C-alpha positions in Angstrom: 17.3 6.4 6.5 17.6 4.1 3.5 14.8 2.5 1.5 14.3 -1.3 1.1 14.8 -0.9 -2.6 18.4 0.0 -1.9 19.0 -3.6 -1.1 19.0 -4.2 -4.9 22.0 -1.9 -5.3 23.9 -4.1 -2.8 24.3 -7.8 -2.5 21.0 -9.4 -1.6 21.0 -10.9 1.9 21.2 -14.6 2.3 18.5 -15.8 4.6 19.0 -19.2 6.2 18.4 -21.4 9.1 21.2 -20.9 11.7 23.5 -23.6 13.0 25.0 -24.0 16.5 28.3 -22.6 15.1 26.6 -19.3 14.4 25.7 -18.7 18.1 28.8 -16.7 18.9 28.3 -14.3 16.0 24.6 -13.9 16.8 25.5 -13.2 20.4 27.9 -10.4 19.3 25.2 -9.0 17.0 22.6 -8.9 19.7 25.1 -7.2 22.1 25.5 -4.4 19.5 21.8 -3.8 19.2 20.7 -1.8 22.3 18.2 -1.9 23.8 17.9 -5.6 23.1 18.4 -7.8 26.2 21.5 -9.9 25.9 21.2 -13.6 26.4 24.1 -15.9 27.1 26.2 -17.1 24.2 25.0 -20.6 25.2 21.4 -19.5 24.9 22.0 -18.2 21.3 23.7 -21.5 20.5 20.7 -23.5 21.8 18.4 -21.2 19.7 20.4 -21.9 16.6 20.4 -25.7 17.3 17.1 -26.5 18.9 14.9 -23.8 17.3 16.7 -23.4 14.0 13.4 -24.0 12.0 11.9 -20.9 13.6 15.0 -18.6 13.5 16.4 -16.7 10.6 20.0 -15.6 10.1 20.7 -13.0 7.5 24.2 -12.6 6.0 25.4 -9.8 3.7 28.7 -10.5 2.0 29.3 -13.4 4.3 28.9 -11.3 7.5 26.1 -11.7 10.0 23.7 -8.8 9.4 20.4 -9.9 11.0 18.8 -12.3 13.3 15.3 -13.3 14.2 14.7 -15.8 17.0 11.4 -17.4 17.6 9.4 -20.5 18.4 5.9 -21.9 18.0 4.3 -21.9 21.4 4.2 -25.4 22.8 0.7 -24.9 24.2 -0.6 -23.0 21.2 0.7 -24.3 17.8 -1.2 -21.5 16.0 1.1 -18.8 17.6 4.6 -18.0 16.6 6.4 -16.0 19.3 9.2 -13.8 18.0 11.8 -13.5 20.8 14.3 -11.0 19.2 14.9 -9.2 16.0 18.5 -7.8 15.6 19.8 -5.9 12.6 23.4 -4.8 12.3 24.1 -1.0 12.2 25.2 -1.2 8.6 21.9 -2.9 7.5 19.4 -0.8 9.5 16.8 1.1 7.6 17.0 -1.3 4.6 13.9 -3.4 5.4 16.0 -6.4 6.5 13.9 -6.9 9.6 10.7 -7.2 7.6 12.4 -9.5 5.1 13.4 -11.9 7.8 9.9 -11.9 9.4 8.4 -12.7 6.0 10.9 -15.5 5.5 10.1 -16.9 8.9 6.3 -17.1 8.5 6.6 -19.0 5.2 8.7 -21.7 6.7 7.2 -25.2 6.9 7.6 -25.1 10.7 5.0 -22.2 10.6 2.4 -23.9 8.5 -0.2 -24.0 11.2 0.6 -20.6 12.6 -2.2 -18.1 12.5 -0.8 -15.3 14.6 2.6 -13.8 15.5 3.3 -12.5 18.9 6.2 -10.6 20.5 6.9 -8.4 23.5 8.2 -4.9 23.2 9.1 -2.3 25.8 7.4 1.1 25.4 10.7 2.8 24.5 11.9 0.5 21.8 10.8 2.6 18.8 12.7 0.4 16.2 10.7 -2.6 17.2 7.4 -0.8 17.3 8.1 0.5 13.8 9.1 -2.9 12.5 6.0 -4.7 13.9 3.6 -1.9 12.8 5.0 -2.2 9.2 4.5 -6.0 9.5 0.9 -5.6 10.7 0.2 -3.2 7.9 1.5 -5.7 5.4 -0.9 -8.2 7.0 -3.7 -5.6 6.6 -4.3 -5.5 10.3 -3.4 -3.5 13.4 -1.3 -4.4 16.4 -3.2 -5.8 19.4 -1.3 -4.6 22.5 -1.6 -5.3 26.2 0.8 -5.1 29.1 2.2 -8.6 29.7 5.3 -8.8 31.9 5.0 -5.8 34.1 7.8 -3.7 35.6 6.4 -4.0 39.2 5.0 -7.6 39.3 7.4 -9.5 37.1 10.6 -7.5 36.9 10.5 -6.1 40.5 11.4 -2.7 39.1 14.5 -3.9 37.3 13.2 -3.8 33.7 10.5 -1.9 31.8 7.1 -3.5 31.2 7.1 -5.8 28.2 3.9 -5.3 26.1 2.5 -8.3 24.4 1.9 -7.5 20.7 -0.3 -9.8 18.6 -0.7 -9.8 14.8 -3.1 -12.0 12.9 -1.6 -13.5 9.8 -3.3 -13.6 6.5 -3.0 -16.9 4.6 -2.3 -15.2 1.3 0.3 -13.0 2.9 2.1 -16.1 4.3 2.1 -17.7 0.9 3.3 -14.5 -0.8 6.1 -13.9 1.7 
């Protein structure tokens, strides 16, 4: 496993808002990041277009290396829901996921956001690790509860998705 400081030995990632034309590359990245659920390519294009202010695309040497999709909940403007975090195999273990989350919470579109939420299946260790680190950076712990259950919501076809909530510190948002 590499350390985040190794990013300084390599080109620093460009973090930007995605555009619709990025949808196909993002779709390919997500497909390569098991156990993430694959969305349709069209869904990724819509995310890049309609939700670009709350999504982050990371590029290393001009290649798509990371993706965070999210949106501010329409019924709760204080909550940012992170849908997916994908990091290419070459960039894993470098801290890119954390860097993209920090970029996201300091965006103007997240000015009123006070908490970050996501869902994670029990077996997705990479996501648990990422969001535990993010919570630690926020000087808090994860709040976790079963949300979409295997029996009730997925009819046995998918693992339970646990709702993870993280309170955001104002000073951490500014320092991101």
